[in-house]
Steps between C-alpha positions, in 0.01 A plus 500: 500500500295488178268203453628316191159332470302823465483483120305174533212710634531807281388418147325209320747246362490401132474121467772380260542861389247733344414267214244497221533206265262653245734798469812286462618536859487151657541404865846485657654680203739794487230701324251433782760594761591815309135606492467441875804723555352769278175494698675479837361162608711253700561175312427141600691234305591131522844339478628152415838344423586411141677180407834682503444660838383850407195672649217537250180699553215256440189410697442164331724201552417391145558748214222365279221743601701813422747388233346189344810298588433195716805527724556592860702807586735268690567304179600791282812715470508877489609488137195289413276719713596812305371338181148468644230765471223559754142467375595561137651844572854628455558464874733231635501327838734733692767426754472660842822688437338661194202611709715644778701698243179629340322598822813635669314615810221687317235295682515225765510134395323209670677178400317169540732201525363201308653203678288209623788286623782507752787608273615850586699570180244756380489681834881510529540642149223749563668629817824544308326690221290742704749581774657776290168636369424841648125512429218382725434125493296244692524121466218250540412137434230236548781274622561561874840335471609772255398774744661320794825469304497872417423582864791289621725674247395836656389643167449876539181514293144450630394136477146384429303178516263442207182317598224368276311194383720434198638158411760432768627172641287387794786526750554865403129578539504352850817688587360829373194460722726445800713802408194719466387390845829578672729699266770320698707360214547760228402811698374679185510877474193479277244252370389480138158351554259372237192722492265209569701414813453841665355472847434818702589336830820345368607820322450698822713249689782520246489880492524508879824306459629764259456282192397679179220326307489520119204353310511327160380458231306823456350518150214747530372798694280261701804289593685817593229622737483158661877483544527843658237419762759284673842507330764772502554480125433281196660351190300577186478400135262537207349835599593851608500545881247759609544512877831686504415681823793717611775300333791728410575559135831373355632858506414537867703187583819634340 
């Protein structure tokens, strides 16, 4: 049986698409995702629920940084969202359904679920949306309850636990430490681990358990070399990956 996680090792993953704000291609935009497809890089993106229950692609909870509008994604409707432009470009905040239609299996997609709470509305809608998608997908989240919910629902895609020192509620930080020590709760297929958190001993232990380790954020050749000393792969942004090793070309994958 083919390993549906293999693509997580094969080629560097473009963080929020292959974006370049100076060239009019902002993060988490259809243009950035299109460029990643053209170059054959898997895509990492973030999803949140809008106020009317649709799945938007946005890293930030608040839209101010990218659109100048001081509103949360959860407070805005899709109709209002389509009137906003990202970083002064012509690009709009896309819906996940728009991204899936654009990518259409050209490259794999790593979807990070942005949900800090206990509501599982986002996860349930996400399962419904991706179940008919034929391309390669993996799902991940900082929130262990999101991954546990997906595990209990027997989702067919690889599931990953994101780990880092970002601003999380204290109870989640404590829980993540316990999960990392035992892997007993979410049983992740892979870990997305902050570069500064890489530990050779811990990475070896996880790999012995069959867990793939992906490092982030990788923003330079120096970061890349450091990541590949320990991790299986990395998520990059802001530079052109140099350590492509023996990664297959997009044509070779088809």
